[in-house]
C-alpha positions in Angstrom: 0.0 0.0 0.0 1.4 3.4 -0.9 1.6 6.1 1.7 -1.6 8.1 1.9 -1.7 11.9 1.8 -2.2 11.9 5.6 0.9 9.6 5.9 3.0 12.0 3.9 1.9 15.0 5.8 2.5 13.3 9.2 5.9 12.2 8.1 6.8 15.8 6.9 5.6 17.2 10.2 7.5 14.8 12.4 10.7 14.8 10.3 11.0 18.5 10.1 10.4 19.0 13.8 11.7 15.8 15.2 8.2 14.8 16.2 6.5 16.2 19.3 4.3 19.2 19.1 1.0 17.5 20.1 -1.1 19.2 22.8 -0.6 17.5 26.1 -3.8 19.2 27.4 -6.1 17.2 25.0 -7.6 14.1 26.5 -5.9 12.3 29.3 -2.4 11.9 27.8 0.1 11.8 30.6 -2.6 12.8 33.2 -0.3 15.5 34.6 0.2 19.1 33.8 3.7 20.1 32.6 4.7 21.6 35.9 5.4 19.9 39.3 8.3 17.6 38.4 7.9 17.4 34.7 9.0 21.0 33.7 12.2 22.0 32.0 13.7 23.5 35.1 13.8 20.3 37.1 17.5 20.2 38.2 17.5 16.4 38.0 17.2 16.6 34.3 20.3 18.7 33.9 22.8 16.8 36.0 25.6 15.4 33.9 27.2 12.6 35.8 27.2 10.1 32.9 30.9 10.1 32.2 32.1 8.9 35.6 31.4 5.2 35.9 32.4 5.3 39.6 29.8 7.9 40.4 26.4 6.7 41.4 24.9 10.2 41.5 23.2 9.7 38.1 21.3 6.6 39.4 20.3 8.6 42.5 19.1 11.4 40.2 17.0 8.9 38.3 15.5 7.5 41.5 14.8 10.9 42.8 13.2 12.2 39.6 11.0 9.1 39.2 10.2 9.2 42.9 8.7 12.7 42.5 7.3 12.4 39.0 5.6 9.0 39.3 5.1 8.8 43.1 2.2 6.9 44.6 0.4 10.1 45.5 0.7 11.4 41.9 -0.4 8.1 40.5 -3.4 8.1 42.9 -4.2 11.7 41.7 -4.1 10.5 38.1 -6.4 7.6 39.0 -9.0 10.0 40.4 -8.8 12.1 37.3 -9.4 9.0 35.1 -12.3 7.9 37.2 -13.9 11.4 37.1 -13.3 11.6 33.3 -14.8 8.2 32.7 -17.9 9.0 34.7 -18.3 12.4 32.9 -17.9 11.0 29.4 -20.2 8.1 30.1 -23.0 10.4 31.2 -22.7 12.4 28.0 -23.3 9.5 25.6 -25.5 6.5 25.1 -24.1 3.4 26.8 -24.8 1.4 23.7 -22.3 3.4 21.7 -18.5 2.9 22.1 -16.5 5.9 23.3 -14.8 7.3 20.2 -11.6 7.6 22.3 -11.2 4.3 24.1 -9.2 4.3 27.4 -5.9 2.7 26.5 -2.9 1.7 28.7 0.4 1.5 26.8 3.3 -0.5 28.4 6.7 0.6 27.0 8.9 -2.3 27.9 12.5 -3.2 27.1 16.0 -1.8 26.7 16.0 2.0 26.3 18.7 2.1 23.6 17.7 4.7 21.0 14.8 6.0 23.1 17.2 8.8 24.1 17.1 10.3 20.6 14.5 13.1 20.4 13.3 11.9 17.0 12.4 8.6 18.6 10.6 9.6 21.8 8.8 12.6 20.2 7.4 10.5 17.5 6.3 7.9 20.1 4.4 10.7 21.7 2.9 12.2 18.5 2.4 9.2 16.3 1.4 6.6 18.9 0.3 7.9 22.3 -1.6 10.9 20.9 -2.7 9.2 17.7 -4.1 5.9 19.0 -6.6 7.6 21.4 -7.1 10.9 23.2 -7.4 8.8 26.4 -4.0 7.1 26.5 -1.9 6.5 29.7 1.7 5.3 29.5 3.4 2.9 31.8 7.2 2.4 31.3 9.5 -0.4 32.4 13.0 0.3 31.0 16.4 -1.3 31.2 19.5 0.8 30.5 22.3 -1.8 30.4 22.8 -3.5 27.0 24.5 -6.7 26.0 27.6 -6.7 23.7 27.4 -7.1 19.9 24.5 -9.5 19.2 24.5 -12.0 16.4 21.1 -13.6 15.6 20.7 -15.3 12.2 17.1 -14.1 12.0 17.6 -10.5 13.0 21.2 -9.8 11.9 23.9 -8.3 14.2 23.7 -5.1 16.0 25.9 -3.2 18.5 25.0 -2.3 22.1 24.1 1.3 22.7 25.3 3.4 25.6 22.5 5.2 27.2 23.0 8.5 29.0 20.7 8.9 32.1 20.1 12.6 31.6 18.8 11.9 28.0 16.6 9.0 29.1 15.1 11.2 31.8 14.4 13.9 29.2 12.5 11.3 27.2 10.6 10.2 30.2 9.7 13.8 31.0 8.3 14.3 27.5 6.4 11.0 27.5 5.0 11.4 31.1 4.3 7.8 32.2 2.0 7.4 35.2 4.2 4.6 36.4 7.9 4.1 35.5 10.9 2.0 36.4 14.4 2.6 34.9 16.9 -0.1 36.0 20.4 -1.3 35.3 21.9 -4.7 35.9 18.8 -6.3 37.2 19.5 -9.3 39.5 18.1 -12.3 37.7 18.6 -14.6 40.6 15.6 -13.0 42.4 13.4 -13.7 39.3 14.6 -17.0 37.9 12.7 -20.2 38.7 15.4 -22.6 39.5 12.9 -25.5 39.5 12.3 -24.9 35.8 14.8 -25.6 33.0 14.9 -24.4 29.4 16.6 -27.1 27.3 17.7 -27.6 23.8 15.7 -30.8 23.7 12.6 -29.0 24.8 13.0 -26.3 22.1 13.6 -29.0 19.4 10.5 -30.9 20.4 8.5 -27.7 19.8 10.4 -27.1 16.6 11.6 -23.8 17.9 15.2 -22.3 18.0 17.2 -22.9 21.1 18.8 -19.5 21.0 17.4 -18.5 24.4 18.6 -21.7 26.1 22.1 -20.3 26.3 22.6 -18.6 29.7 23.4 -15.1 28.4 20.3 -15.2 26.1 18.1 -16.9 28.6 18.7 -13.9 30.8 17.4 -11.5 28.1 14.4 -13.7 27.5 13.4 -13.9 31.2 14.0 -10.3 31.8 11.8 -9.3 28.9 8.9 -11.5 29.9 9.1 -10.5 33.5 9.3 -6.8 32.6 6.0 -7.1 30.6 4.4 -9.0 33.4 5.5 -6.4 35.9 4.2 -3.5 33.8 0.9 -5.4 33.2 0.5 -5.7 37.0 1.0 -2.0 37.3 -1.8 -1.5 34.9 -4.1 -3.7 36.9 -3.2 -1.9 40.1 -4.0 1.4 38.4 -7.4 0.0 37.3 -8.2 -0.9 40.9 -7.1 2.5 42.2 -9.2 4.3 39.6 -12.1 1.9 39.7 -12.1 1.8 35.9 -11.3 -0.8 33.3 -9.1 0.0 30.3 -10.7 -0.7 26.9 -7.3 -2.0 25.6 -3.7 -2.5 26.6 -0.8 -2.3 24.3 2.9 -3.2 24.4 5.5 -1.2 22.6 9.3 -1.2 22.5 11.2 1.9 23.5 13.6 1.8 20.5 11.0 2.0 17.8 10.3 4.9 15.4 6.7 5.5 14.7 7.2 7.2 11.4 3.4 7.7 10.6 0.4 7.9 13.0 -0.8 4.6 14.3 -4.2 3.1 13.7 -6.9 4.3 16.1 -7.8 2.3 19.1 -11.4 2.4 18.0 -10.5 0.6 14.8 -8.3 -1.9 16.5 -10.9 -2.8 19.1 -14.2 -2.7 17.2 -13.1 -3.0 13.6 -11.1 -6.2 14.1 -13.5 -8.0 16.5 -11.6 -10.8 18.2 -8.2 -9.8 17.0 -5.0 -9.0 18.9 -3.1 -7.0 16.4 0.7 -7.1 16.4 3.9 -6.6 14.5 6.2 -9.3 15.8 6.6 -8.4 19.5 7.4 -4.8 18.7 3.8 -3.7 19.0 1.0 -5.8 20.5 -2.5 -4.3 20.9 -5.0 -6.4 22.9 -8.6 -5.6 23.7 -9.0 -5.8 27.4 -10.8 -9.2 27.4 -7.6 -10.7 26.0 -5.0 -8.7 27.8 -4.1 -11.3 30.4 -2.1 -12.8 27.6 0.7 -10.3 28.4 1.3 -12.0 31.7 0.3 -15.6 31.0 3.7 -16.9 30.0 5.5 -15.5 33.1 2.8 -16.9 35.4 3.1 -20.3 33.8 6.9 -20.1 34.1 6.9 -19.3 37.8 4.8 -22.4 38.5 6.9 -24.7 36.3 8.7 -27.6 37.8 11.1 -29.7 35.6 11.7 -29.1 31.9 9.9 -26.1 30.5 7.2 -27.1 27.9 6.1 -23.7 26.8 7.4 -21.3 24.2 11.1 -20.7 23.9 11.2 -17.2 22.4 9.1 -14.0 23.0 7.1 -13.8 19.8 5.8 -17.4 20.2 5.2 -16.8 24.0 2.8 -13.9 23.3 1.2 -15.6 20.4 0.3 -18.8 22.3 -0.8 -16.9 25.4 -3.3 -14.8 23.4 -4.5 -17.7 21.4 -5.2 -19.7 24.6 -7.5 -16.9 25.6 -9.5 -17.1 22.4 -7.9 -14.3 20.5 -7.1 -14.3 16.8 -3.4 -13.3 16.8 -3.1 -11.1 13.7 0.1 -9.7 12.4 -0.3 -6.4 10.6 2.9 -5.5 8.7 1.4 -2.2 7.7 1.9 -1.0 11.2 3.9 2.2 10.6 7.0 1.6 12.8 10.5 0.2 12.7 13.2 -0.5 15.2 16.0 2.1 15.2 19.5 0.7 15.6 22.7 2.7 16.3 23.0 3.4 12.6 21.4 2.5 9.2 24.6 0.7 8.5 24.0 -1.9 11.2 23.5 -5.4 9.6 20.1 -5.6 11.2 18.8 -2.2 10.2 17.7 -3.4 6.8 16.0 -6.4 8.4 14.2 -4.1 10.9 12.9 -1.9 8.1 12.0 -4.9 6.1 9.6 -6.3 8.7 7.1 -3.6 8.1 5.4 -3.2 4.7 3.9 0.2 5.2 6.9 1.5 3.3 8.0 -0.8 0.5 11.4 0.7 -0.3 14.0 0.0 2.4 15.9 3.3 1.6 12.7 5.3 2.1 12.2 3.6 5.5 15.9 4.4 6.3 15.2 8.1 5.5 12.2 8.2 7.8 13.8 6.3 10.6 17.3 7.6 10.5 16.9 10.9 8.7 16.5 12.9 11.9 19.2 13.2 14.6 21.3 10.7 12.6 24.5 12.0 14.0 23.5 11.2 17.6 25.2 7.8 17.7 28.9 7.4 17.1 29.0 5.5 13.8 32.4 3.9 14.2 
Protein backbone atom coordinates (compact mmCIF):
# COMPACT_ATOMS: atom_id res chain seq x y z
CA UNK A 1 0.00 0.00 0.00
CA UNK A 2 1.37 3.39 -0.95
CA UNK A 3 1.57 6.07 1.73
CA UNK A 4 -1.59 8.13 1.94
CA UNK A 5 -1.68 11.92 1.83
CA UNK A 6 -2.15 11.87 5.60
CA UNK A 7 0.89 9.61 5.92
CA UNK A 8 3.02 11.99 3.90
CA UNK A 9 1.86 15.02 5.81
CA UNK A 10 2.49 13.34 9.16
CA UNK A 11 5.95 12.25 8.06
CA UNK A 12 6.81 15.75 6.92
CA UNK A 13 5.64 17.20 10.22
CA UNK A 14 7.54 14.78 12.42
CA UNK A 15 10.67 14.78 10.29
CA UNK A 16 10.97 18.53 10.12
CA UNK A 17 10.40 19.05 13.81
CA UNK A 18 11.74 15.79 15.17
CA UNK A 19 8.22 14.82 16.20
CA UNK A 20 6.50 16.21 19.27
CA UNK A 21 4.27 19.20 19.10
CA UNK A 22 1.01 17.55 20.14
CA UNK A 23 -1.12 19.23 22.75
CA UNK A 24 -0.65 17.55 26.11
CA UNK A 25 -3.80 19.23 27.36
CA UNK A 26 -6.06 17.24 25.04
CA UNK A 27 -7.56 14.10 26.46
CA UNK A 28 -5.86 12.28 29.29
CA UNK A 29 -2.41 11.93 27.79
CA UNK A 30 0.07 11.76 30.64
CA UNK A 31 -2.58 12.77 33.21
CA UNK A 32 -0.32 15.46 34.61
CA UNK A 33 0.19 19.13 33.77
CA UNK A 34 3.68 20.11 32.62
CA UNK A 35 4.68 21.61 35.95
CA UNK A 36 5.44 19.95 39.29
CA UNK A 37 8.32 17.64 38.44
CA UNK A 38 7.90 17.45 34.67
CA UNK A 39 8.97 20.98 33.74
CA UNK A 40 12.18 21.95 31.97
CA UNK A 41 13.66 23.48 35.12
CA UNK A 42 13.80 20.25 37.11
CA UNK A 43 17.49 20.16 38.19
CA UNK A 44 17.50 16.38 38.05
CA UNK A 45 17.15 16.58 34.28
CA UNK A 46 20.28 18.71 33.85
CA UNK A 47 22.77 16.80 36.04
CA UNK A 48 25.55 15.40 33.86
CA UNK A 49 27.23 12.59 35.77
CA UNK A 50 27.17 10.08 32.91
CA UNK A 51 30.89 10.13 32.17
CA UNK A 52 32.08 8.91 35.56
CA UNK A 53 31.35 5.18 35.94
CA UNK A 54 32.45 5.33 39.59
CA UNK A 55 29.83 7.91 40.38
CA UNK A 56 26.37 6.69 41.35
CA UNK A 57 24.86 10.15 41.46
CA UNK A 58 23.19 9.71 38.10
CA UNK A 59 21.33 6.64 39.38
CA UNK A 60 20.34 8.58 42.49
CA UNK A 61 19.09 11.38 40.24
CA UNK A 62 17.04 8.87 38.28
CA UNK A 63 15.51 7.48 41.46
CA UNK A 64 14.76 10.94 42.83
CA UNK A 65 13.20 12.15 39.61
CA UNK A 66 10.98 9.11 39.21
CA UNK A 67 10.16 9.22 42.90
CA UNK A 68 8.72 12.70 42.51
CA UNK A 69 7.32 12.44 39.00
CA UNK A 70 5.65 9.04 39.34
CA UNK A 71 5.08 8.83 43.09
CA UNK A 72 2.17 6.91 44.59
CA UNK A 73 0.40 10.15 45.45
CA UNK A 74 0.69 11.43 41.88
CA UNK A 75 -0.44 8.08 40.50
CA UNK A 76 -3.42 8.15 42.86
CA UNK A 77 -4.21 11.68 41.69
CA UNK A 78 -4.14 10.52 38.08
CA UNK A 79 -6.38 7.58 38.97
CA UNK A 80 -8.95 9.98 40.44
CA UNK A 81 -8.80 12.08 37.29
CA UNK A 82 -9.40 9.03 35.10
CA UNK A 83 -12.33 7.92 37.24
CA UNK A 84 -13.91 11.39 37.05
CA UNK A 85 -13.34 11.65 33.32
CA UNK A 86 -14.76 8.18 32.72
CA UNK A 87 -17.91 9.00 34.67
CA UNK A 88 -18.33 12.36 32.93
CA UNK A 89 -17.91 11.05 29.38
CA UNK A 90 -20.22 8.09 30.07
CA UNK A 91 -23.01 10.42 31.20
CA UNK A 92 -22.74 12.41 27.96
CA UNK A 93 -23.30 9.52 25.56
CA UNK A 94 -25.50 6.50 25.11
CA UNK A 95 -24.14 3.40 26.84
CA UNK A 96 -24.79 1.35 23.69
CA UNK A 97 -22.28 3.41 21.70
CA UNK A 98 -18.52 2.89 22.14
CA UNK A 99 -16.50 5.87 23.27
CA UNK A 100 -14.78 7.31 20.18
CA UNK A 101 -11.64 7.61 22.29
CA UNK A 102 -11.17 4.30 24.14
CA UNK A 103 -9.23 4.28 27.39
CA UNK A 104 -5.89 2.70 26.47
CA UNK A 105 -2.94 1.68 28.66
CA UNK A 106 0.40 1.48 26.85
CA UNK A 107 3.27 -0.50 28.36
CA UNK A 108 6.65 0.60 27.05
CA UNK A 109 8.93 -2.31 27.91
CA UNK A 110 12.53 -3.19 27.11
CA UNK A 111 16.01 -1.82 26.68
CA UNK A 112 15.99 1.95 26.27
CA UNK A 113 18.71 2.06 23.61
CA UNK A 114 17.69 4.69 21.02
CA UNK A 115 14.78 6.01 23.07
CA UNK A 116 17.17 8.79 24.15
CA UNK A 117 17.10 10.27 20.61
CA UNK A 118 14.50 13.08 20.38
CA UNK A 119 13.31 11.89 16.98
CA UNK A 120 12.39 8.57 18.59
CA UNK A 121 10.57 9.61 21.75
CA UNK A 122 8.85 12.64 20.23
CA UNK A 123 7.36 10.48 17.50
CA UNK A 124 6.27 7.90 20.08
CA UNK A 125 4.37 10.73 21.71
CA UNK A 126 2.88 12.21 18.53
CA UNK A 127 2.35 9.17 16.30
CA UNK A 128 1.39 6.59 18.91
CA UNK A 129 0.34 7.93 22.30
CA UNK A 130 -1.59 10.90 20.94
CA UNK A 131 -2.74 9.22 17.72
CA UNK A 132 -4.11 5.94 19.02
CA UNK A 133 -6.59 7.65 21.37
CA UNK A 134 -7.08 10.94 23.21
CA UNK A 135 -7.37 8.85 26.38
CA UNK A 136 -3.99 7.11 26.54
CA UNK A 137 -1.93 6.48 29.66
CA UNK A 138 1.67 5.31 29.50
CA UNK A 139 3.41 2.85 31.84
CA UNK A 140 7.16 2.37 31.34
CA UNK A 141 9.52 -0.41 32.43
CA UNK A 142 12.96 0.34 30.98
CA UNK A 143 16.37 -1.26 31.19
CA UNK A 144 19.50 0.78 30.46
CA UNK A 145 22.27 -1.84 30.36
CA UNK A 146 22.79 -3.47 26.97
CA UNK A 147 24.55 -6.68 26.00
CA UNK A 148 27.63 -6.66 23.71
CA UNK A 149 27.40 -7.13 19.94
CA UNK A 150 24.50 -9.48 19.23
CA UNK A 151 24.46 -12.01 16.45
CA UNK A 152 21.12 -13.57 15.62
CA UNK A 153 20.70 -15.25 12.22
CA UNK A 154 17.08 -14.13 12.01
CA UNK A 155 17.65 -10.51 13.01
CA UNK A 156 21.22 -9.78 11.94
CA UNK A 157 23.93 -8.32 14.16
CA UNK A 158 23.70 -5.06 16.05
CA UNK A 159 25.86 -3.20 18.52
CA UNK A 160 25.02 -2.30 22.07
CA UNK A 161 24.09 1.33 22.67
CA UNK A 162 25.33 3.36 25.62
CA UNK A 163 22.46 5.23 27.24
CA UNK A 164 22.96 8.54 29.03
CA UNK A 165 20.73 8.89 32.12
CA UNK A 166 20.08 12.59 31.56
CA UNK A 167 18.80 11.91 28.03
CA UNK A 168 16.61 9.01 29.13
CA UNK A 169 15.09 11.21 31.84
CA UNK A 170 14.36 13.87 29.23
CA UNK A 171 12.55 11.26 27.15
CA UNK A 172 10.56 10.22 30.22
CA UNK A 173 9.72 13.84 30.95
CA UNK A 174 8.26 14.26 27.47
CA UNK A 175 6.37 10.95 27.50
CA UNK A 176 4.99 11.42 31.07
CA UNK A 177 4.29 7.84 32.21
CA UNK A 178 2.00 7.43 35.18
CA UNK A 179 4.21 4.55 36.38
CA UNK A 180 7.86 4.10 35.49
CA UNK A 181 10.92 2.03 36.35
CA UNK A 182 14.40 2.58 34.92
CA UNK A 183 16.85 -0.09 35.96
CA UNK A 184 20.36 -1.27 35.26
CA UNK A 185 21.94 -4.66 35.92
CA UNK A 186 18.77 -6.35 37.15
CA UNK A 187 19.48 -9.26 39.48
CA UNK A 188 18.06 -12.27 37.66
CA UNK A 189 18.58 -14.61 40.63
CA UNK A 190 15.59 -13.01 42.35
CA UNK A 191 13.37 -13.69 39.34
CA UNK A 192 14.57 -16.97 37.88
CA UNK A 193 12.66 -20.16 38.70
CA UNK A 194 15.43 -22.62 39.55
CA UNK A 195 12.93 -25.49 39.47
CA UNK A 196 12.27 -24.89 35.78
CA UNK A 197 14.82 -25.59 33.03
CA UNK A 198 14.86 -24.40 29.44
CA UNK A 199 16.59 -27.08 27.34
CA UNK A 200 17.71 -27.57 23.76
CA UNK A 201 15.69 -30.77 23.65
CA UNK A 202 12.58 -28.95 24.80
CA UNK A 203 13.00 -26.32 22.10
CA UNK A 204 13.60 -28.97 19.43
CA UNK A 205 10.46 -30.88 20.43
CA UNK A 206 8.51 -27.69 19.83
CA UNK A 207 10.44 -27.09 16.59
CA UNK A 208 11.63 -23.76 17.94
CA UNK A 209 15.16 -22.28 18.02
CA UNK A 210 17.23 -22.93 21.14
CA UNK A 211 18.81 -19.46 21.00
CA UNK A 212 17.38 -18.49 24.40
CA UNK A 213 18.58 -21.68 26.10
CA UNK A 214 22.11 -20.29 26.32
CA UNK A 215 22.60 -18.57 29.72
CA UNK A 216 23.38 -15.11 28.36
CA UNK A 217 20.35 -15.24 26.07
CA UNK A 218 18.08 -16.89 28.63
CA UNK A 219 18.68 -13.86 30.82
CA UNK A 220 17.43 -11.53 28.08
CA UNK A 221 14.35 -13.68 27.49
CA UNK A 222 13.38 -13.94 31.15
CA UNK A 223 13.98 -10.25 31.84
CA UNK A 224 11.83 -9.28 28.86
CA UNK A 225 8.94 -11.50 29.86
CA UNK A 226 9.13 -10.45 33.52
CA UNK A 227 9.28 -6.75 32.61
CA UNK A 228 6.04 -7.07 30.62
CA UNK A 229 4.41 -9.04 33.44
CA UNK A 230 5.47 -6.37 35.93
CA UNK A 231 4.18 -3.53 33.76
CA UNK A 232 0.89 -5.35 33.24
CA UNK A 233 0.49 -5.74 37.00
CA UNK A 234 1.02 -1.98 37.34
CA UNK A 235 -1.82 -1.46 34.87
CA UNK A 236 -4.08 -3.74 36.89
CA UNK A 237 -3.18 -1.89 40.10
CA UNK A 238 -4.04 1.39 38.41
CA UNK A 239 -7.41 0.02 37.30
CA UNK A 240 -8.16 -0.94 40.87
CA UNK A 241 -7.10 2.46 42.22
CA UNK A 242 -9.18 4.33 39.64
CA UNK A 243 -12.09 1.85 39.74
CA UNK A 244 -12.08 1.75 35.94
CA UNK A 245 -11.31 -0.82 33.28
CA UNK A 246 -9.14 -0.01 30.29
CA UNK A 247 -10.66 -0.75 26.90
CA UNK A 248 -7.34 -2.05 25.62
CA UNK A 249 -3.72 -2.53 26.62
CA UNK A 250 -0.77 -2.27 24.25
CA UNK A 251 2.89 -3.25 24.44
CA UNK A 252 5.53 -1.20 22.64
CA UNK A 253 9.31 -1.25 22.47
CA UNK A 254 11.19 1.93 23.49
CA UNK A 255 13.63 1.83 20.55
CA UNK A 256 11.04 1.97 17.76
CA UNK A 257 10.34 4.90 15.44
CA UNK A 258 6.66 5.50 14.68
CA UNK A 259 7.17 7.24 11.36
CA UNK A 260 3.43 7.69 10.64
CA UNK A 261 0.41 7.93 13.00
CA UNK A 262 -0.82 4.58 14.29
CA UNK A 263 -4.22 3.07 13.69
CA UNK A 264 -6.88 4.35 16.06
CA UNK A 265 -7.78 2.27 19.09
CA UNK A 266 -11.41 2.45 17.97
CA UNK A 267 -10.53 0.59 14.77
CA UNK A 268 -8.26 -1.92 16.51
CA UNK A 269 -10.91 -2.79 19.11
CA UNK A 270 -14.20 -2.65 17.24
CA UNK A 271 -13.12 -2.96 13.62
CA UNK A 272 -11.14 -6.16 14.13
CA UNK A 273 -13.49 -7.98 16.51
CA UNK A 274 -11.61 -10.83 18.24
CA UNK A 275 -8.16 -9.84 16.99
CA UNK A 276 -5.03 -9.05 18.95
CA UNK A 277 -3.06 -6.98 16.45
CA UNK A 278 0.72 -7.11 16.44
CA UNK A 279 3.93 -6.57 14.50
CA UNK A 280 6.25 -9.31 15.78
CA UNK A 281 6.60 -8.42 19.49
CA UNK A 282 7.44 -4.76 18.73
CA UNK A 283 3.79 -3.72 19.00
CA UNK A 284 0.97 -5.78 20.48
CA UNK A 285 -2.52 -4.30 20.89
CA UNK A 286 -4.95 -6.37 22.94
CA UNK A 287 -8.59 -5.58 23.70
CA UNK A 288 -9.04 -5.82 27.45
CA UNK A 289 -10.78 -9.20 27.37
CA UNK A 290 -7.58 -10.75 25.98
CA UNK A 291 -4.97 -8.66 27.79
CA UNK A 292 -4.10 -11.30 30.42
CA UNK A 293 -2.05 -12.80 27.59
CA UNK A 294 0.66 -10.26 28.39
CA UNK A 295 1.30 -11.96 31.73
CA UNK A 296 0.31 -15.57 31.02
CA UNK A 297 3.75 -16.91 29.96
CA UNK A 298 5.45 -15.53 33.08
CA UNK A 299 2.79 -16.89 35.40
CA UNK A 300 3.15 -20.35 33.83
CA UNK A 301 6.94 -20.14 34.08
CA UNK A 302 6.90 -19.27 37.78
CA UNK A 303 4.76 -22.37 38.48
CA UNK A 304 6.86 -24.69 36.30
CA UNK A 305 8.73 -27.64 37.83
CA UNK A 306 11.08 -29.67 35.63
CA UNK A 307 11.68 -29.13 31.92
CA UNK A 308 9.91 -26.11 30.48
CA UNK A 309 7.24 -27.11 27.94
CA UNK A 310 6.10 -23.66 26.82
CA UNK A 311 7.37 -21.26 24.19
CA UNK A 312 11.12 -20.67 23.86
CA UNK A 313 11.16 -17.17 22.40
CA UNK A 314 9.13 -13.99 23.03
CA UNK A 315 7.12 -13.82 19.80
CA UNK A 316 5.79 -17.36 20.24
CA UNK A 317 5.24 -16.82 23.98
CA UNK A 318 2.84 -13.95 23.34
CA UNK A 319 1.20 -15.63 20.36
CA UNK A 320 0.32 -18.79 22.29
CA UNK A 321 -0.79 -16.86 25.36
CA UNK A 322 -3.32 -14.78 23.43
CA UNK A 323 -4.54 -17.73 21.39
CA UNK A 324 -5.19 -19.72 24.57
CA UNK A 325 -7.49 -16.87 25.63
CA UNK A 326 -9.47 -17.14 22.39
CA UNK A 327 -7.91 -14.26 20.45
CA UNK A 328 -7.07 -14.29 16.76
CA UNK A 329 -3.40 -13.26 16.80
CA UNK A 330 -3.14 -11.11 13.69
CA UNK A 331 0.10 -9.68 12.36
CA UNK A 332 -0.34 -6.35 10.59
CA UNK A 333 2.86 -5.52 8.74
CA UNK A 334 1.40 -2.19 7.66
CA UNK A 335 1.90 -0.95 11.24
CA UNK A 336 3.92 2.24 10.64
CA UNK A 337 7.01 1.65 12.75
CA UNK A 338 10.49 0.16 12.67
CA UNK A 339 13.23 -0.49 15.22
CA UNK A 340 15.96 2.14 15.15
CA UNK A 341 19.46 0.72 15.57
CA UNK A 342 22.66 2.67 16.26
CA UNK A 343 22.99 3.38 12.55
CA UNK A 344 21.39 2.52 9.23
CA UNK A 345 24.64 0.71 8.47
CA UNK A 346 24.02 -1.90 11.16
CA UNK A 347 23.49 -5.35 9.56
CA UNK A 348 20.09 -5.63 11.23
CA UNK A 349 18.85 -2.16 10.22
CA UNK A 350 17.67 -3.38 6.83
CA UNK A 351 15.99 -6.39 8.42
CA UNK A 352 14.22 -4.12 10.89
CA UNK A 353 12.93 -1.86 8.11
CA UNK A 354 11.97 -4.91 6.05
CA UNK A 355 9.64 -6.29 8.74
CA UNK A 356 7.09 -3.58 8.11
CA UNK A 357 5.36 -3.22 4.74
CA UNK A 358 3.85 0.24 5.15
CA UNK A 359 6.93 1.54 3.34
CA UNK A 360 8.00 -0.76 0.52
CA UNK A 361 11.42 0.65 -0.26
CA UNK A 362 14.03 0.05 2.44
CA UNK A 363 15.89 3.25 1.57
CA UNK A 364 12.71 5.27 2.09
CA UNK A 365 12.25 3.56 5.45
CA UNK A 366 15.85 4.44 6.33
CA UNK A 367 15.20 8.08 5.50
CA UNK A 368 12.17 8.19 7.80
CA UNK A 369 13.77 6.26 10.65
CA UNK A 370 17.33 7.63 10.52
CA UNK A 371 16.92 10.92 8.69
CA UNK A 372 16.48 12.92 11.89
CA UNK A 373 19.19 13.17 14.58
CA UNK A 374 21.26 10.71 12.57
CA UNK A 375 24.50 12.04 14.02
CA UNK A 376 23.52 11.25 17.61
CA UNK A 377 25.17 7.82 17.74
CA UNK A 378 28.89 7.45 17.10
CA UNK A 379 29.02 5.52 13.83
CA UNK A 380 32.45 3.91 14.17
